[in-house]
C-alpha positions in Angstrom: -13.2 25.5 19.9 -12.0 22.7 19.0 -9.6 21.4 21.0 -5.6 21.1 18.8 -4.4 18.4 18.7 -0.9 18.0 19.6 2.1 17.2 16.5 2.6 13.7 18.1 -1.8 12.7 18.8 -2.6 13.7 15.4 0.1 11.3 13.8 -0.6 8.5 16.3 -4.1 8.5 13.9 -2.7 9.0 11.1 -0.3 6.1 11.1 0.8 4.6 7.6 -0.5 7.4 5.4 0.6 7.9 1.6 1.2 11.3 0.8 -0.2 13.1 -0.9 -3.0 12.3 1.0 -6.9 14.2 0.6 -8.3 16.1 3.3 -11.7 12.9 2.5 -9.1 9.8 3.1 -6.8 11.8 6.1 -10.9 12.0 8.3 -11.0 8.1 6.7 -7.9 7.3 8.2 -8.8 8.9 11.7 -11.7 7.7 12.2 -10.6 4.3 11.3 -7.9 4.5 13.5 -10.0 5.6 16.1 -9.3 9.3 16.5 -11.5 10.7 19.1 -13.7 13.6 18.3 -11.7 16.5 18.7 -8.7 15.6 16.1 -11.7 14.4 13.4 -13.3 18.2 14.6 -9.7 19.6 14.5 -9.2 18.1 11.0 -12.4 18.6 9.0 -11.7 22.1 10.3 -9.3 23.0 8.4 -8.9 24.6 5.0 -6.8 22.3 2.5 -7.8 20.0 0.5 -4.6 18.1 0.0 -1.3 17.4 2.5 1.8 16.6 1.3 3.3 15.0 4.0 3.0 15.1 8.1 4.4 18.4 8.6 1.6 20.4 6.5 -1.4 18.5 8.1 0.1 19.5 11.5 0.8 23.2 10.1 -2.8 23.0 8.4 -4.6 22.1 12.4 -2.6 24.0 14.4 -3.3 27.8 12.3 0.0 28.0 11.1 
């Protein structure tokens, strides 16, 4: 089971993102900003392909 990052932790590694953004671009941003493995894995595990804002990212990662 992947450890789920908190919304604050997610946004720490996604600062400066222009929404809407694709899942691939979101992953690239997280990696480029030094996100730890559990954050990258949580983003990889979501089924959504595009996000319209930080709340959408947090909701998708938390399973909401």
